[in-house]
All heavy atoms as TSV, in Angstrom:
chain	resi	resn	atom	element	x	y	z
A	1	MET	N	N	-167.424	229.549	114.465
A	1	MET	CA	C	-168.484	230.365	114.074
A	1	MET	C	C	-169.428	229.635	113.074
A	1	MET	O	O	-170.590	229.932	113.071
A	1	MET	CB	C	-168.140	231.794	113.486
A	1	MET	CG	C	-167.634	232.677	114.582
A	1	MET	SD	S	-168.806	232.823	115.896
A	1	MET	CE	C	-168.894	234.544	115.946
A	2	LYS	N	N	-168.893	228.873	112.195
A	2	LYS	CA	C	-169.778	228.264	111.201
A	2	LYS	C	C	-170.772	227.277	111.911
A	2	LYS	O	O	-171.905	227.185	111.407
A	2	LYS	CB	C	-168.930	227.483	110.203
A	2	LYS	CG	C	-168.131	228.356	109.284
A	2	LYS	CD	C	-167.332	227.553	108.230
A	2	LYS	CE	C	-166.500	228.468	107.396
A	2	LYS	NZ	N	-165.803	227.728	106.468
A	3	SER	N	N	-170.387	226.643	112.972
A	3	SER	CA	C	-171.290	225.773	113.582
A	3	SER	C	C	-172.430	226.503	114.257
A	3	SER	O	O	-173.578	226.173	114.371
A	3	SER	CB	C	-170.514	224.944	114.668
A	3	SER	OG	O	-169.822	225.791	115.654
A	4	LEU	N	N	-172.130	227.809	114.809
A	4	LEU	CA	C	-173.164	228.587	115.393
A	4	LEU	C	C	-174.039	229.047	114.344
A	4	LEU	O	O	-175.351	229.184	114.555
A	4	LEU	CB	C	-172.565	229.711	116.156
A	4	LEU	CG	C	-171.783	229.434	117.486
A	4	LEU	CD1	C	-171.182	230.684	118.058
A	4	LEU	CD2	C	-172.734	228.732	118.495
A	5	ASP	N	N	-173.576	229.475	113.199
A	5	ASP	CA	C	-174.354	229.882	112.076
A	5	ASP	C	C	-175.263	228.806	111.693
A	5	ASP	O	O	-176.494	229.011	111.228
A	5	ASP	CB	C	-173.617	230.376	110.910
A	5	ASP	CG	C	-172.789	231.651	111.173
A	5	ASP	OD1	O	-173.343	232.356	112.040
A	5	ASP	OD2	O	-171.795	231.904	110.579
A	6	ALA	N	N	-174.824	227.477	111.564
A	6	ALA	CA	C	-175.612	226.284	111.141
A	6	ALA	C	C	-176.711	226.094	112.122
A	6	ALA	O	O	-177.794	225.750	111.701
A	6	ALA	CB	C	-174.644	225.119	111.222
A	7	LEU	N	N	-176.605	226.454	113.383
A	7	LEU	CA	C	-177.715	226.288	114.324
A	7	LEU	C	C	-178.899	227.191	114.004
A	7	LEU	O	O	-180.002	226.854	114.212
A	7	LEU	CB	C	-177.225	226.584	115.805
A	7	LEU	CG	C	-176.451	225.453	116.492
A	7	LEU	CD1	C	-175.887	226.076	117.878
A	7	LEU	CD2	C	-177.200	224.246	116.730
A	8	GLY	N	N	-178.487	228.362	113.489
A	8	GLY	CA	C	-179.493	229.295	113.118
A	8	GLY	C	C	-180.373	228.839	111.998
A	8	GLY	O	O	-181.545	229.375	111.755
A	9	HIS	N	N	-179.921	227.941	111.225
A	9	HIS	CA	C	-180.661	227.374	110.101
A	9	HIS	C	C	-181.286	226.076	110.311
A	9	HIS	O	O	-181.979	225.563	109.491
A	9	HIS	CB	C	-179.660	227.227	108.949
A	9	HIS	CG	C	-179.094	228.524	108.430
A	9	HIS	ND1	N	-179.770	229.562	107.891
A	9	HIS	CD2	C	-177.662	228.924	108.501
A	9	HIS	CE1	C	-178.928	230.543	107.565
A	9	HIS	NE2	N	-177.803	230.186	108.007
A	10	LEU	N	N	-181.181	225.531	111.559
A	10	LEU	CA	C	-181.923	224.247	111.860
A	10	LEU	C	C	-183.393	224.481	112.095
A	10	LEU	O	O	-183.682	225.239	113.068
A	10	LEU	CB	C	-181.231	223.659	113.107
A	10	LEU	CG	C	-179.954	222.916	112.879
A	10	LEU	CD1	C	-179.462	222.379	114.242
A	10	LEU	CD2	C	-180.080	221.767	111.997
A	11	GLU	N	N	-184.213	223.962	111.227
A	11	GLU	CA	C	-185.595	224.148	111.343
A	11	GLU	C	C	-186.161	223.360	112.582
A	11	GLU	O	O	-187.276	223.714	113.032
A	11	GLU	CB	C	-186.364	223.832	110.002
A	11	GLU	CG	C	-186.062	224.769	108.984
A	11	GLU	CD	C	-186.665	224.536	107.692
A	11	GLU	OE1	O	-187.577	223.570	107.703
A	11	GLU	OE2	O	-186.340	225.003	106.662
A	12	ARG	N	N	-185.496	222.301	112.983
A	12	ARG	CA	C	-185.988	221.563	114.083
A	12	ARG	C	C	-185.952	222.406	115.382
A	12	ARG	O	O	-186.794	222.034	116.258
A	12	ARG	CB	C	-185.110	220.345	114.331
A	12	ARG	CG	C	-185.262	219.200	113.157
A	12	ARG	CD	C	-184.459	218.083	113.448
A	12	ARG	NE	N	-183.186	218.280	112.763
A	12	ARG	CZ	C	-182.026	217.774	113.156
A	12	ARG	NH1	N	-182.024	216.830	113.916
A	12	ARG	NH2	N	-180.941	218.071	112.453
A	13	LEU	N	N	-185.133	223.379	115.467
A	13	LEU	CA	C	-185.153	224.213	116.659
A	13	LEU	C	C	-186.280	225.100	116.753
A	13	LEU	O	O	-186.614	225.675	117.774
A	13	LEU	CB	C	-183.827	224.931	116.816
A	13	LEU	CG	C	-182.690	224.132	116.982
A	13	LEU	CD1	C	-181.406	225.011	117.020
A	13	LEU	CD2	C	-182.653	223.461	118.284
A	14	ASP	N	N	-186.974	225.351	115.630
A	14	ASP	CA	C	-188.171	226.207	115.607
A	14	ASP	C	C	-189.266	225.835	116.498
A	14	ASP	O	O	-190.015	226.631	117.052
A	14	ASP	CB	C	-188.770	226.456	114.171
A	14	ASP	CG	C	-187.837	227.111	113.223
A	14	ASP	OD1	O	-186.839	227.782	113.714
A	14	ASP	OD2	O	-187.881	227.079	112.002
A	15	VAL	N	N	-189.397	224.541	116.748
A	15	VAL	CA	C	-190.327	224.032	117.686
A	15	VAL	C	C	-190.197	224.522	119.062
A	15	VAL	O	O	-191.123	224.800	119.754
A	15	VAL	CB	C	-190.419	222.478	117.655
A	15	VAL	CG1	C	-191.357	221.972	118.705
A	15	VAL	CG2	C	-190.664	221.871	116.299
A	16	VAL	N	N	-188.987	224.706	119.500
A	16	VAL	CA	C	-188.639	225.200	120.817
A	16	VAL	C	C	-188.569	226.691	120.814
A	16	VAL	O	O	-189.021	227.408	121.696
A	16	VAL	CB	C	-187.244	224.635	121.165
A	16	VAL	CG1	C	-186.873	225.222	122.573
A	16	VAL	CG2	C	-187.239	223.186	121.280
A	17	ILE	N	N	-188.050	227.367	119.745
A	17	ILE	CA	C	-187.796	228.787	119.725
A	17	ILE	C	C	-189.109	229.499	119.530
A	17	ILE	O	O	-189.458	230.598	120.243
A	17	ILE	CB	C	-186.886	229.056	118.576
A	17	ILE	CG1	C	-185.478	228.481	118.823
A	17	ILE	CG2	C	-186.690	230.607	118.381
A	17	ILE	CD1	C	-184.808	228.846	120.158
A	18	SER	N	N	-190.071	229.028	118.730
A	18	SER	CA	C	-191.317	229.709	118.465
A	18	SER	C	C	-192.093	230.066	119.786
A	18	SER	O	O	-192.435	231.277	119.866
A	18	SER	CB	C	-192.157	229.049	117.480
A	18	SER	OG	O	-191.462	228.958	116.197
A	19	PRO	N	N	-192.318	229.097	120.627
A	19	PRO	CA	C	-192.931	229.567	121.786
A	19	PRO	C	C	-192.265	230.536	122.750
A	19	PRO	O	O	-192.893	231.450	123.374
A	19	PRO	CB	C	-193.197	228.206	122.607
A	19	PRO	CG	C	-193.040	227.113	121.636
A	19	PRO	CD	C	-192.065	227.678	120.602
A	20	VAL	N	N	-191.009	230.357	122.806
A	20	VAL	CA	C	-190.237	231.389	123.572
A	20	VAL	C	C	-190.232	232.695	123.063
A	20	VAL	O	O	-190.426	233.735	123.667
A	20	VAL	CB	C	-188.723	230.810	123.660
A	20	VAL	CG1	C	-187.814	231.845	124.442
A	20	VAL	CG2	C	-188.604	229.504	124.445
A	21	GLN	N	N	-190.249	232.757	121.705
A	21	GLN	CA	C	-190.233	233.983	120.977
A	21	GLN	C	C	-191.577	234.755	121.197
A	21	GLN	O	O	-191.617	235.976	121.400
A	21	GLN	CB	C	-189.967	233.794	119.559
A	21	GLN	CG	C	-189.781	235.091	118.642
A	21	GLN	CD	C	-189.461	234.716	117.200
A	21	GLN	OE1	O	-190.199	233.730	116.599
A	21	GLN	NE2	N	-188.661	235.355	116.596
A	22	ARG	N	N	-192.691	233.967	121.134
A	22	ARG	CA	C	-194.013	234.427	121.408
A	22	ARG	C	C	-194.131	235.085	122.901
A	22	ARG	O	O	-194.687	236.123	123.084
A	22	ARG	CB	C	-195.043	233.580	121.141
A	22	ARG	CG	C	-195.511	233.291	119.779
A	22	ARG	CD	C	-196.834	232.498	119.575
A	22	ARG	NE	N	-196.649	231.176	120.050
A	22	ARG	CZ	C	-196.261	230.067	119.409
A	22	ARG	NH1	N	-195.809	230.239	118.276
A	22	ARG	NH2	N	-196.202	228.984	120.037
A	23	ILE	N	N	-193.476	234.384	123.807
A	23	ILE	CA	C	-193.538	234.823	125.167
A	23	ILE	C	C	-192.784	236.121	125.305
A	23	ILE	O	O	-193.185	237.089	125.930
A	23	ILE	CB	C	-192.935	233.723	126.207
A	23	ILE	CG1	C	-193.894	232.599	126.249
A	23	ILE	CG2	C	-192.662	234.375	127.453
A	23	ILE	CD1	C	-193.268	231.301	126.846
A	24	VAL	N	N	-191.565	236.226	124.727
A	24	VAL	CA	C	-190.756	237.423	124.798
A	24	VAL	C	C	-191.472	238.621	124.222
A	24	VAL	O	O	-191.456	239.723	124.671
A	24	VAL	CB	C	-189.333	237.192	124.293
A	24	VAL	CG1	C	-188.588	238.450	124.238
A	24	VAL	CG2	C	-188.616	236.154	125.134
A	25	ARG	N	N	-191.964	238.305	122.983
A	25	ARG	CA	C	-192.701	239.386	122.285
A	25	ARG	C	C	-193.963	239.837	122.962
A	25	ARG	O	O	-194.464	240.931	122.751
A	25	ARG	CB	C	-193.003	238.945	120.813
A	25	ARG	CG	C	-191.810	238.922	119.984
A	25	ARG	CD	C	-191.935	238.690	118.532
A	25	ARG	NE	N	-190.767	238.668	117.787
A	25	ARG	CZ	C	-190.621	238.267	116.518
A	25	ARG	NH1	N	-191.666	237.780	115.884
A	25	ARG	NH2	N	-189.535	238.301	115.999
A	26	GLY	N	N	-194.456	238.951	123.753
A	26	GLY	CA	C	-195.792	239.290	124.535
A	26	GLY	C	C	-195.503	240.070	125.726
A	26	GLY	O	O	-196.472	240.532	126.361
A	27	VAL	N	N	-194.195	240.279	126.068
A	27	VAL	CA	C	-193.912	241.061	127.295
A	27	VAL	C	C	-194.336	242.472	126.989
A	27	VAL	O	O	-194.043	242.958	126.016
A	27	VAL	CB	C	-192.481	241.023	127.734
A	27	VAL	CG1	C	-192.102	241.962	128.807
A	27	VAL	CG2	C	-192.012	239.545	128.016
A	28	PRO	N	N	-195.175	243.046	127.751
A	28	PRO	CA	C	-195.798	244.408	127.518
A	28	PRO	C	C	-194.529	245.467	127.558
A	28	PRO	O	O	-193.614	245.283	128.202
A	28	PRO	CB	C	-196.691	244.796	128.660
A	28	PRO	CG	C	-196.387	243.784	129.711
A	28	PRO	CD	C	-195.820	242.656	129.071
A	29	LEU	N	N	-194.693	246.461	126.759
A	29	LEU	CA	C	-193.716	247.606	126.812
A	29	LEU	C	C	-193.591	248.209	128.203
A	29	LEU	O	O	-194.521	248.244	128.939
A	29	LEU	CB	C	-194.198	248.656	125.801
A	29	LEU	CG	C	-194.096	248.296	124.331
A	29	LEU	CD1	C	-194.698	249.418	123.584
A	29	LEU	CD2	C	-192.809	247.976	123.884
A	30	GLY	N	N	-192.417	248.605	128.531
A	30	GLY	CA	C	-192.207	249.091	129.861
A	30	GLY	C	C	-190.978	248.572	130.445
A	30	GLY	O	O	-190.021	248.042	129.779
A	31	ARG	N	N	-190.919	248.520	131.761
A	31	ARG	CA	C	-189.714	248.057	132.517
A	31	ARG	C	C	-189.235	246.681	132.180
A	31	ARG	O	O	-188.012	246.442	132.048
A	31	ARG	CB	C	-190.091	248.261	133.980
A	31	ARG	CG	C	-188.797	248.010	134.862
A	31	ARG	CD	C	-188.992	248.230	136.324
A	31	ARG	NE	N	-190.228	247.491	136.791
A	31	ARG	CZ	C	-190.555	247.643	138.049
A	31	ARG	NH1	N	-189.906	248.437	138.896
A	31	ARG	NH2	N	-191.598	246.956	138.471
A	32	TYR	N	N	-190.145	245.662	132.147
A	32	TYR	CA	C	-189.694	244.405	131.821
A	32	TYR	C	C	-189.139	244.178	130.532
A	32	TYR	O	O	-188.004	243.507	130.418
A	32	TYR	CB	C	-190.795	243.336	132.115
A	32	TYR	CG	C	-191.358	243.355	133.546
A	32	TYR	CD1	C	-192.595	243.791	133.854
A	32	TYR	CD2	C	-190.484	243.059	134.570
A	32	TYR	CE1	C	-193.040	243.819	135.107
A	32	TYR	CE2	C	-191.032	243.086	135.909
A	32	TYR	CZ	C	-192.184	243.508	136.107
A	32	TYR	OH	O	-192.641	243.608	137.438
A	33	ARG	N	N	-189.738	244.765	129.496
A	33	ARG	CA	C	-189.200	244.578	128.139
A	33	ARG	C	C	-187.816	245.396	128.038
A	33	ARG	O	O	-186.902	245.027	127.497
A	33	ARG	CB	C	-190.148	245.218	127.138
A	33	ARG	CG	C	-189.489	244.896	125.750
A	33	ARG	CD	C	-190.570	245.134	124.611
A	33	ARG	NE	N	-191.353	244.017	124.429
A	33	ARG	CZ	C	-192.274	243.920	123.422
A	33	ARG	NH1	N	-192.356	244.853	122.518
A	33	ARG	NH2	N	-192.914	242.815	123.216
A	34	ASP	N	N	-187.780	246.490	128.754
A	34	ASP	CA	C	-186.479	247.289	128.779
A	34	ASP	C	C	-185.366	246.495	129.421
A	34	ASP	O	O	-184.212	246.482	128.876
A	34	ASP	CB	C	-186.714	248.572	129.625
A	34	ASP	CG	C	-187.517	249.622	128.826
A	34	ASP	OD1	O	-187.822	249.415	127.679
A	34	ASP	OD2	O	-187.958	250.569	129.471
A	35	VAL	N	N	-185.628	245.641	130.359
A	35	VAL	CA	C	-184.581	244.807	131.003
A	35	VAL	C	C	-184.212	243.766	129.969
A	35	VAL	O	O	-182.997	243.537	129.775
A	35	VAL	CB	C	-185.170	244.110	132.237
A	35	VAL	CG1	C	-184.159	243.047	132.723
A	35	VAL	CG2	C	-185.400	245.172	133.332
A	36	LEU	N	N	-185.158	243.167	129.228
A	36	LEU	CA	C	-184.802	242.257	128.157
A	36	LEU	C	C	-183.952	242.806	127.116
A	36	LEU	O	O	-183.096	242.207	126.521
A	36	LEU	CB	C	-185.972	241.556	127.499
A	36	LEU	CG	C	-186.737	240.689	128.453
A	36	LEU	CD1	C	-188.068	240.171	127.754
A	36	LEU	CD2	C	-185.959	239.434	128.845
A	37	ARG	N	N	-184.253	244.034	126.829
A	37	ARG	CA	C	-183.474	244.861	125.819
A	37	ARG	C	C	-182.095	245.336	126.206
A	37	ARG	O	O	-181.256	245.819	125.529
A	37	ARG	CB	C	-184.347	245.864	125.123
A	37	ARG	CG	C	-185.471	245.446	124.340
A	37	ARG	CD	C	-186.227	246.442	123.812
A	37	ARG	NE	N	-185.481	247.214	122.855
A	37	ARG	CZ	C	-185.770	248.533	122.602
A	37	ARG	NH1	N	-186.732	249.119	123.243
A	37	ARG	NH2	N	-185.094	249.090	121.733
A	38	GLY	N	N	-181.874	245.333	127.585
A	38	GLY	CA	C	-180.667	245.633	128.225
A	38	GLY	C	C	-180.518	247.186	128.515
A	38	GLY	O	O	-179.444	247.651	128.626
A	39	LEU	N	N	-181.588	247.929	128.381
A	39	LEU	CA	C	-181.541	249.385	128.602
A	39	LEU	C	C	-181.021	249.721	130.001
A	39	LEU	O	O	-180.145	250.659	130.010
A	39	LEU	CB	C	-182.793	250.100	128.399
A	39	LEU	CG	C	-183.415	250.021	127.021
A	39	LEU	CD1	C	-184.836	250.599	127.006
A	39	LEU	CD2	C	-182.498	250.736	126.062
A	40	PRO	N	N	-181.205	249.028	131.110
A	40	PRO	CA	C	-180.658	249.503	132.281
A	40	PRO	C	C	-179.118	249.396	132.424
A	40	PRO	O	O	-178.394	250.148	133.082
A	40	PRO	CB	C	-181.186	248.577	133.450
A	40	PRO	CG	C	-182.538	248.059	132.759
A	40	PRO	CD	C	-182.299	248.035	131.411
A	41	ILE	N	N	-178.524	248.488	131.608
A	41	ILE	CA	C	-177.092	248.238	131.669
A	41	ILE	C	C	-176.421	248.875	130.390
A	41	ILE	O	O	-175.261	248.893	130.241
A	41	ILE	CB	C	-176.719	246.796	131.799
A	41	ILE	CG1	C	-177.166	246.002	130.635
A	41	ILE	CG2	C	-177.166	246.327	133.112
A	41	ILE	CD1	C	-176.737	244.467	130.753
A	42	GLY	N	N	-177.266	249.349	129.469
A	42	GLY	CA	C	-176.754	249.999	128.283
A	42	GLY	C	C	-176.260	249.033	127.137
A	42	GLY	O	O	-175.454	249.457	126.339
A	43	HIS	N	N	-176.619	247.796	127.331
A	43	HIS	CA	C	-176.286	246.795	126.353
A	43	HIS	C	C	-177.171	245.702	126.308
A	43	HIS	O	O	-177.848	245.349	127.247
A	43	HIS	CB	C	-174.881	246.167	126.844
A	43	HIS	CG	C	-174.150	245.255	125.835
A	43	HIS	ND1	N	-174.378	244.074	125.603
A	43	HIS	CD2	C	-173.219	245.672	124.984
A	43	HIS	CE1	C	-173.717	243.615	124.658
A	43	HIS	NE2	N	-172.912	244.499	124.147
A	44	PRO	N	N	-177.546	245.150	125.078
A	44	PRO	CA	C	-178.529	244.050	124.980
A	44	PRO	C	C	-178.171	242.862	125.898
A	44	PRO	O	O	-176.983	242.597	126.086
A	44	PRO	CB	C	-178.525	243.650	123.561
A	44	PRO	CG	C	-177.960	244.807	122.838
A	44	PRO	CD	C	-177.055	245.499	123.729
A	45	LEU	N	N	-179.151	242.265	126.570
A	45	LEU	CA	C	-178.885	241.171	127.469
A	45	LEU	C	C	-178.515	239.924	126.904
A	45	LEU	O	O	-177.651	239.148	127.543
A	45	LEU	CB	C	-180.210	241.018	128.271
A	45	LEU	CG	C	-180.148	240.353	129.527
A	45	LEU	CD1	C	-179.108	240.832	130.488
A	45	LEU	CD2	C	-181.565	240.260	130.293
A	46	HIS	N	N	-179.036	239.544	125.717
A	46	HIS	CA	C	-178.693	238.325	125.150
A	46	HIS	C	C	-177.200	238.024	125.000
A	46	HIS	O	O	-176.692	236.938	125.376
A	46	HIS	CB	C	-179.397	238.200	123.811
A	46	HIS	CG	C	-179.093	236.848	123.014
A	46	HIS	ND1	N	-178.150	236.866	122.117
A	46	HIS	CD2	C	-179.543	235.677	123.178
A	46	HIS	CE1	C	-177.995	235.618	121.580
A	46	HIS	NE2	N	-178.869	234.849	122.288
A	47	PRO	N	N	-176.367	238.964	124.440
A	47	PRO	CA	C	-174.960	238.575	124.211
A	47	PRO	C	C	-174.213	238.405	125.575
A	47	PRO	O	O	-173.397	237.448	125.680
A	47	PRO	CB	C	-174.373	239.843	123.562
A	47	PRO	CG	C	-175.465	240.366	122.855
A	47	PRO	CD	C	-176.747	240.143	123.703
A	48	ALA	N	N	-174.574	238.965	126.644
A	48	ALA	CA	C	-174.063	238.845	127.991
A	48	ALA	C	C	-174.391	237.466	128.502
A	48	ALA	O	O	-173.620	236.769	128.998
A	48	ALA	CB	C	-174.508	239.837	128.842
A	49	LEU	N	N	-175.670	237.098	128.319
A	49	LEU	CA	C	-176.121	235.669	128.721
A	49	LEU	C	C	-175.324	234.640	127.968
A	49	LEU	O	O	-175.044	233.619	128.487
A	49	LEU	CB	C	-177.568	235.534	128.656
A	49	LEU	CG	C	-178.539	236.429	129.566
A	49	LEU	CD1	C	-179.884	236.289	129.173
A	49	LEU	CD2	C	-178.201	236.133	131.005
A	50	VAL	N	N	-175.137	234.785	126.680
A	50	VAL	CA	C	-174.458	233.762	125.969
A	50	VAL	C	C	-172.959	233.682	126.451
A	50	VAL	O	O	-172.534	232.600	126.461
A	50	VAL	CB	C	-174.477	234.121	124.346
A	50	VAL	CG1	C	-173.673	233.214	123.648
A	50	VAL	CG2	C	-175.944	234.018	123.985
A	51	ARG	N	N	-172.327	234.787	126.695
A	51	ARG	CA	C	-171.013	234.786	127.153
A	51	ARG	C	C	-170.798	234.072	128.451
A	51	ARG	O	O	-169.909	233.348	128.616
A	51	ARG	CB	C	-170.349	236.169	127.135
A	51	ARG	CG	C	-170.108	236.698	125.826
A	51	ARG	CD	C	-169.294	237.967	125.937
A	51	ARG	NE	N	-168.806	238.520	124.714
A	51	ARG	CZ	C	-167.648	238.184	124.201
A	51	ARG	NH1	N	-166.821	237.504	124.808
A	51	ARG	NH2	N	-167.326	238.667	123.006
A	52	ILE	N	N	-171.770	234.361	129.399
A	52	ILE	CA	C	-171.664	233.755	130.633
A	52	ILE	C	C	-171.833	232.238	130.497
A	52	ILE	O	O	-170.979	231.480	131.069
A	52	ILE	CB	C	-172.843	234.317	131.553
A	52	ILE	CG1	C	-172.494	235.801	131.944
A	52	ILE	CG2	C	-172.875	233.477	132.793
A	52	ILE	CD1	C	-173.652	236.446	132.650
A	53	ARG	N	N	-172.721	231.824	129.734
A	53	ARG	CA	C	-172.936	230.405	129.607
A	53	ARG	C	C	-171.778	229.691	128.909
A	53	ARG	O	O	-171.323	228.637	129.319
A	53	ARG	CB	C	-174.158	230.147	128.857
A	53	ARG	CG	C	-174.394	228.591	128.577
A	53	ARG	CD	C	-175.751	228.345	128.220
A	53	ARG	NE	N	-175.860	226.911	128.019
A	53	ARG	CZ	C	-176.845	226.252	127.466
A	53	ARG	NH1	N	-177.805	226.851	126.992
A	53	ARG	NH2	N	-176.749	224.906	127.381
A	54	MET	N	N	-171.168	230.300	127.895
A	54	MET	CA	C	-170.073	229.689	127.171
A	54	MET	C	C	-168.802	229.751	128.083
A	54	MET	O	O	-167.944	228.847	128.055
A	54	MET	CB	C	-169.775	230.601	125.855
A	54	MET	CG	C	-170.837	230.263	124.835
A	54	MET	SD	S	-170.631	231.250	123.404
A	54	MET	CE	C	-169.089	230.652	122.756
A	55	GLY	N	N	-168.680	230.821	128.900
A	55	GLY	CA	C	-167.532	230.828	129.758
A	55	GLY	C	C	-167.609	229.906	130.937
A	55	GLY	O	O	-166.537	229.441	131.401
A	56	ALA	N	N	-168.837	229.632	131.354
A	56	ALA	CA	C	-169.000	228.717	132.480
A	56	ALA	C	C	-168.659	227.185	131.931
A	56	ALA	O	O	-168.214	226.493	132.733
A	56	ALA	CB	C	-170.434	228.720	133.028
């Protein structure tokens, strides 16, 4: 877990993360944003996507 925490503090990743963050935050309220937040499945989508990738 320490290595994952260290990734959160790497400022070099901000170059990649900032544009993605702007795109996600630019998604209008409604169905598409609800999908990103995981409302249809009752759970945020991000943890599920991370687990799938780590498991694969």
